[in-house]
C-alpha positions as CSV (number, residue, x, y, z in Angstrom):
1,M,43.1,111.5,100.3
2,T,40.5,113.1,98.0
3,N,36.9,112.0,98.4
4,I,35.3,110.3,95.3
5,Q,31.7,110.1,94.2
6,H,30.7,106.5,94.5
7,G,27.7,104.6,95.7
8,P,27.9,102.4,98.9
9,V,29.9,99.2,98.8
10,T,29.9,96.1,101.0
11,V,33.0,94.4,102.4
12,L,32.8,90.9,103.7
13,G,35.8,89.9,105.8
14,L,37.6,92.1,108.3
15,G,41.0,90.5,108.7
16,A,44.0,92.8,108.5
17,M,43.6,93.2,104.7
18,G,39.8,93.7,104.7
19,S,40.1,96.3,107.5
20,A,42.8,98.2,105.6
21,L,40.6,98.3,102.5
22,V,37.6,99.5,104.5
23,Q,39.6,102.2,106.2
24,T,40.8,103.5,102.9
25,L,37.3,103.6,101.5
26,R,36.1,105.5,104.5
27,K,38.9,108.1,104.2
28,A,37.6,108.7,100.7
29,G,34.1,109.2,101.9
30,V,32.7,105.9,100.4
31,G,29.8,104.5,102.3
32,T,30.7,101.1,103.4
33,A,28.7,98.2,105.0
34,V,30.8,95.5,106.6
35,W,30.3,91.9,107.9
36,N,32.7,89.5,109.6
37,R,32.2,86.0,110.7
38,T,33.8,86.7,114.1
39,A,31.9,89.3,116.1
40,G,33.8,92.3,117.5
41,K,36.3,92.7,114.7
42,D,34.4,95.6,113.2
43,V,35.0,98.1,116.1
44,E,37.7,100.2,114.4
45,V,36.1,100.4,111.0
46,V,32.7,101.2,112.6
47,A,34.5,104.0,114.5
48,A,35.7,105.2,111.1
49,G,32.1,105.4,109.8
50,A,31.4,101.9,108.4
51,V,28.0,100.3,109.0
52,S,28.1,96.9,110.7
53,A,25.7,94.3,109.3
54,G,24.4,91.5,111.5
55,T,24.2,89.0,108.7
56,V,25.7,88.3,105.3
57,A,22.4,88.8,103.7
58,E,21.9,92.2,105.4
59,A,25.4,93.3,104.2
60,V,24.8,92.2,100.6
61,R,21.4,94.0,100.5
62,A,23.2,97.3,101.4
63,S,25.2,97.7,98.2
64,E,25.3,96.8,94.5
65,L,29.1,96.1,94.8
66,V,30.1,93.3,97.1
67,I,33.8,92.8,97.9
68,A,34.8,89.5,99.4
69,V,38.1,89.5,101.4
70,L,37.7,86.2,103.1
71,F,40.1,83.5,104.3
72,D,40.1,81.2,101.3
73,H,38.1,79.8,98.3
74,A,36.1,77.5,100.6
75,S,35.1,80.3,102.8
76,V,33.8,82.3,99.8
77,H,31.4,79.6,99.0
78,E,30.5,79.0,102.7
79,T,29.7,82.6,103.0
80,L,27.9,83.3,99.8
81,D,26.2,80.1,98.7
82,P,23.5,80.3,101.3
83,I,22.5,83.8,100.2
84,V,23.3,83.5,96.5
85,G,19.8,84.7,95.6
86,E,20.5,88.1,97.3
87,L,23.5,88.4,95.0
88,A,21.7,88.0,91.7
89,G,22.0,91.1,89.6
90,K,24.8,92.5,91.7
91,Q,28.5,92.8,91.3
92,L,31.1,90.7,93.1
93,L,34.7,91.6,93.5
94,N,36.7,88.7,94.9
95,L,39.9,89.9,96.7
96,T,40.3,86.6,98.6
97,S,43.5,84.8,97.8
98,T,42.3,82.1,95.5
99,S,44.3,80.0,93.0
100,P,43.8,80.7,89.3
101,E,41.5,77.7,88.9
102,Q,39.6,78.7,92.0
103,S,39.1,82.2,90.6
104,R,37.8,80.7,87.3
105,E,35.4,78.5,89.2
106,L,34.1,81.5,91.1
107,A,33.6,83.3,87.8
108,R,31.6,80.4,86.4
109,W,29.6,80.2,89.6
110,A,28.8,83.9,89.5
111,T,27.7,83.7,85.8
112,E,25.4,80.8,86.6
113,H,23.7,82.9,89.3
114,G,23.5,86.2,87.3
115,I,26.3,87.9,89.2
116,E,28.9,90.2,87.5
117,F,32.4,89.0,88.6
118,L,35.8,90.5,88.9
119,D,38.8,88.9,90.6
120,G,41.7,90.6,92.1
121,G,45.2,89.8,93.4
122,I,46.6,92.1,96.1
123,M,50.3,92.8,95.7
124,A,50.7,94.6,99.0
125,V,50.6,94.0,102.7
126,P,47.8,95.8,104.7
127,S,50.0,98.7,105.8
128,M,50.7,99.6,102.2
129,I,47.0,99.9,101.1
130,G,46.2,103.4,99.9
131,G,49.9,104.3,99.7
132,E,52.7,104.4,97.2
133,G,53.8,100.9,96.1
134,A,50.5,99.1,96.6
135,S,49.2,97.3,93.5
136,I,46.1,95.2,92.8
137,L,45.9,93.0,89.7
138,Y,42.4,92.4,88.2
139,S,40.8,90.0,85.7
140,G,37.3,89.1,84.8
141,S,34.6,91.6,83.8
142,R,36.2,94.6,82.0
143,A,33.0,96.5,82.4
144,L,33.0,96.1,86.2
145,F,36.7,97.1,86.3
146,D,36.1,100.3,84.2
147,R,33.0,101.2,86.1
148,H,34.7,101.1,89.5
149,R,38.3,102.1,88.5
150,P,38.3,105.3,90.6
151,L,37.4,103.3,93.7
152,L,39.9,100.5,92.9
153,E,42.7,103.1,92.6
154,L,42.1,104.3,96.1
155,W,43.8,101.1,97.3
156,G,46.7,101.2,94.9
157,S,47.6,101.0,91.2
158,A,44.9,99.0,89.3
159,E,45.9,96.9,86.3
160,Y,43.5,94.8,84.2
161,F,44.8,91.5,82.8
162,G,41.9,90.3,80.7
163,A,38.6,88.5,80.7
164,D,40.0,85.2,81.9
165,A,39.2,85.5,85.6
166,G,42.2,83.4,86.6
167,L,44.9,85.7,85.0
168,A,45.2,88.1,87.9
169,A,45.6,85.2,90.4
170,L,48.1,83.5,88.1
171,T,50.3,86.6,88.0
172,D,49.8,87.2,91.7
173,F,50.9,83.6,92.5
174,A,53.9,83.7,90.2
175,L,55.1,86.9,91.9
176,L,54.5,85.3,95.4
177,T,56.5,82.3,94.3
178,N,59.4,84.6,93.6
179,M,58.9,86.4,97.0
180,Y,58.8,83.2,99.1
181,A,61.8,81.7,97.4
182,M,63.7,84.9,98.0
183,F,62.7,85.0,101.7
184,G,63.6,81.3,102.0
185,G,67.0,82.0,100.7
186,F,67.4,84.9,103.1
187,F,66.4,82.7,106.0
188,Q,69.0,80.1,105.1
189,G,71.6,82.8,104.6
190,V,70.8,84.2,108.1
191,A,71.2,80.7,109.6
192,L,74.5,80.2,107.8
193,V,76.1,83.4,108.9
194,G,74.5,83.0,112.3
195,S,76.6,79.9,112.8
196,A,79.6,82.2,113.0
197,G,77.9,84.7,115.3
198,V,76.8,87.2,112.7
199,S,73.3,88.7,113.5
200,A,70.4,88.8,111.1
201,S,70.3,92.6,111.4
202,E,73.9,92.8,110.3
203,F,73.4,90.4,107.4
204,A,70.1,91.9,106.1
205,P,71.4,95.1,104.4
206,R,74.1,93.2,102.6
207,A,71.6,90.6,101.4
208,A,69.1,93.3,100.3
209,A,71.8,95.1,98.2
210,Y,73.0,91.8,96.6
211,M,69.5,90.6,95.7
212,T,68.7,94.0,94.2
213,A,71.8,93.8,92.0
214,M,71.0,90.2,91.0
215,A,67.5,91.1,90.0
216,Q,68.9,93.2,87.2
217,M,69.8,89.9,85.5
218,L,66.1,88.8,85.2
219,P,65.4,90.4,81.8
220,G,68.4,88.7,80.3
221,Y,67.3,85.4,81.7
222,A,63.8,86.0,80.3
223,R,65.1,86.6,76.8
224,I,66.9,83.3,76.7
225,I,63.9,81.4,78.1
226,D,61.6,83.0,75.5
227,T,63.9,81.9,72.7
228,G,64.2,78.3,74.0
229,D,67.8,78.2,73.0
230,Y,69.8,77.2,76.1
231,T,73.1,76.4,74.3
232,G,73.9,79.6,72.5
233,E,74.4,82.3,75.1
234,V,75.6,80.4,78.2
235,F,76.8,82.5,81.1
236,Q,76.6,79.6,83.6
237,D,75.9,76.1,82.6
238,L,74.2,73.4,84.6
239,V,77.3,71.5,85.4
240,F,78.9,74.6,87.0
241,T,75.6,75.4,88.7
242,K,75.5,71.9,90.2
243,S,79.0,72.3,91.5
244,A,77.9,75.6,93.2
245,M,74.8,74.0,94.6
246,D,76.8,71.1,96.0
247,A,79.2,73.5,97.7
248,L,76.3,75.5,99.2
249,R,74.7,72.3,100.6
250,Q,78.0,71.2,102.0
251,A,78.5,74.6,103.6
252,A,75.1,74.2,105.3
253,A,75.9,70.7,106.5
254,D,79.3,71.9,107.9
255,A,77.5,74.7,109.8
256,G,74.9,72.3,111.2
257,I,72.0,74.0,109.5
258,S,69.3,72.8,107.1
259,A,69.5,73.5,103.4
260,E,65.8,73.0,102.8
261,P,65.2,76.4,101.1
262,L,67.9,75.5,98.5
263,S,66.8,71.9,98.0
264,G,64.2,72.5,95.4
265,I,66.3,74.3,92.9
266,A,69.3,72.1,93.7
267,G,67.3,69.0,93.0
268,L,66.0,70.5,89.7
269,V,69.6,71.2,88.6
270,D,70.7,67.6,89.6
271,R,67.9,66.1,87.5
272,Q,68.8,68.1,84.4
273,V,72.5,67.1,84.7
274,A,71.5,63.5,85.2
275,E,69.4,63.7,82.1
276,G,72.4,64.9,80.0
277,H,71.7,68.6,79.9
278,G,74.8,69.7,81.8
279,A,76.1,72.0,79.0
280,A,72.9,73.9,78.8
281,A,72.4,77.3,80.5
282,F,71.0,77.5,84.0
283,E,68.0,79.2,82.5
284,R,66.9,75.8,81.1
285,S,65.5,75.2,84.6
286,A,62.3,77.0,83.6
287,E,61.9,74.5,80.7
288,A,62.6,71.6,83.1
289,L,59.8,72.8,85.4
290,R,57.4,72.8,82.5
291,Q,58.4,69.3,81.5
292,R,57.9,68.1,85.1
């Protein structure tokens, strides 16, 4: 990794993700001050050249750019509210997983206290940071994003979504929703084939190949959803989908396993059919979610 010319930064929070971010900064020669609520978690990053601060205030005073990688929205306020005066005139990059509205609240809070604010959604696991495939989405201060872009790109591709501080989190959470639904379906599939003695390791490559193929249908689904016409181009209507869902739930019951991962979308299909939309395309489910 090539060193970059950048002033020192402060990282608050040394969980797996915070530590990965710091290690990447140090490999690029960026001076880094660190703080963590739990003592002793800074051993590895200090060994890599980071400077451990005894207090949050000490850490904040060490840099103009402060990066929060804390547990949740509440922990950001618990950590920063007591020393907000130290942050005045500085720059805050929030990489804590906060909801879109929580990110917007932090942006308002920062503005009230004279702090420049940028929010980020990390689309990677810690082991991916600094490598191919890692991506972080940003929204909030465009000036802050542009000023520090070389540093941000050390961690992965950096994409700016706009001045609305909640947009990065909104996209992040939408993608995470896709991910967890996919994993939930995989877990139910594992339980289903496992009832016949098929191992998860044997099933996984087949599931990965199938889901990769099915993902190619998403742009077509998106075009129909954007038009709002769910009766013109119908590949699979809701009546047919309900029949499929009923069969899948019955298969789970017969195998003695739970169909919980499937229950949400199955219930959504049931509701639409009950409301008289059975002839509409399965893609109408997106519209039904908005109506709910």
